[in-house]
C-alpha positions in Angstrom: 19.0 16.4 -228.1 15.2 16.3 -227.5 14.1 14.6 -224.6 16.9 16.0 -222.4 15.9 17.4 -218.9 17.3 20.7 -218.3 16.7 22.2 -214.9 16.3 25.7 -214.7 17.5 27.5 -211.2 16.4 31.2 -211.4 14.4 33.4 -208.9 13.7 36.3 -211.7 10.5 35.6 -213.4 11.3 37.0 -216.6 14.5 35.4 -216.9 12.8 32.0 -215.9 10.2 32.7 -218.8 12.8 33.3 -221.5 15.2 30.3 -220.3 11.6 28.0 -220.5 10.6 29.4 -223.8 14.1 29.1 -225.4 14.6 25.5 -224.1 10.8 24.8 -224.8 11.6 25.6 -228.5 14.7 23.3 -228.8 12.6 20.0 -227.5 14.0 19.8 -224.0 12.1 19.1 -221.1 12.3 21.5 -218.3 12.0 21.4 -214.6 11.9 25.0 -212.5 13.1 26.1 -209.3 13.2 28.9 -207.7 15.4 28.8 -204.6 18.2 26.4 -203.6 16.2 24.1 -201.4 13.5 23.3 -204.4 17.0 22.7 -206.8 18.5 20.3 -204.5 15.2 18.6 -204.2 14.1 18.7 -208.0 17.7 17.4 -208.8 17.8 14.6 -206.3 14.4 13.3 -207.6 14.6 13.9 -211.3 18.4 13.7 -211.8 18.4 16.2 -214.6 20.7 16.0 -217.7 21.8 19.7 -217.3 21.2 22.4 -214.5 21.2 26.1 -215.1 22.2 27.7 -211.9 21.5 31.5 -211.1 24.1 32.4 -208.3 21.9 35.4 -206.8 19.3 33.2 -205.6 17.2 33.5 -202.0 18.5 31.9 -198.7 21.2 29.6 -200.6 23.3 31.1 -203.3 23.8 29.0 -206.4 27.7 28.1 -205.8 26.4 26.7 -202.1 23.8 24.9 -204.1 26.1 23.4 -206.8 28.7 22.4 -203.9 25.8 20.3 -202.4 25.0 18.9 -205.6 28.4 17.8 -206.2 28.0 15.6 -203.1 25.0 13.5 -205.0 26.9 10.5 -206.6 23.9 10.7 -209.2 24.7 14.3 -210.1 28.3 14.0 -210.8 28.4 13.5 -214.3 25.6 16.3 -214.6 26.8 19.5 -216.2 26.0 22.8 -214.3 26.0 26.0 -215.6 26.2 29.1 -213.8 23.9 31.9 -215.3 25.0 35.4 -213.5 24.8 38.8 -214.1 28.4 39.1 -212.0 30.5 38.3 -215.1 34.0 39.7 -214.4 37.6 38.7 -215.5 38.4 35.8 -213.2 35.1 34.7 -212.3 35.0 31.7 -214.9 37.5 30.0 -213.2 36.4 30.7 -209.8 33.3 29.1 -211.4 34.9 26.0 -212.2 36.5 25.6 -209.4 33.6 26.0 -207.3 32.2 22.8 -209.4 30.5 24.5 -212.2 30.9 23.1 -216.1 30.6 26.3 -217.2 29.0 29.8 -217.1 26.8 32.1 -219.0 26.7 35.9 -218.6 23.7 37.9 -218.1 21.9 39.4 -220.1 22.2 36.3 -222.2 23.2 36.3 -225.6 20.4 34.1 -227.2 22.5 32.1 -229.7 25.4 31.4 -227.3 23.1 30.7 -224.6 21.7 27.9 -226.6 25.2 26.6 -228.2 26.4 26.4 -224.8 23.7 24.0 -223.3 24.1 21.9 -226.5 27.7 21.7 -226.3 27.2 20.0 -222.8 24.4 18.1 -223.5 26.2 16.6 -226.4 29.5 15.9 -224.3 27.2 14.6 -221.6 25.7 12.2 -224.2 29.0 10.4 -225.5 
């Protein structure tokens, strides 16, 4: 999986640092965005293999950013994973309907976090 590009969209500095360190330790190339506009720009220009999308973002929430990303043909096959503290019963289905491929609850479980990312990157590689 080394060399796969992951875009982290996260406005919380500690979360960004944790996610970045975990991904870099596994050999992923990491790109970062702290808001929806930057995420759209980076995703459009860099075409990441996977996007980790915080839901609570300034100005434009992660659901809206994902909806817009799904309008880019180059990103149709890109896995987008919601990362959210709002993990309630029924949320997963709502995120899947909104265009996400999966979701991870905060606070994250490191092993599950990395496994979920790896699973989606393996799926997209085949």
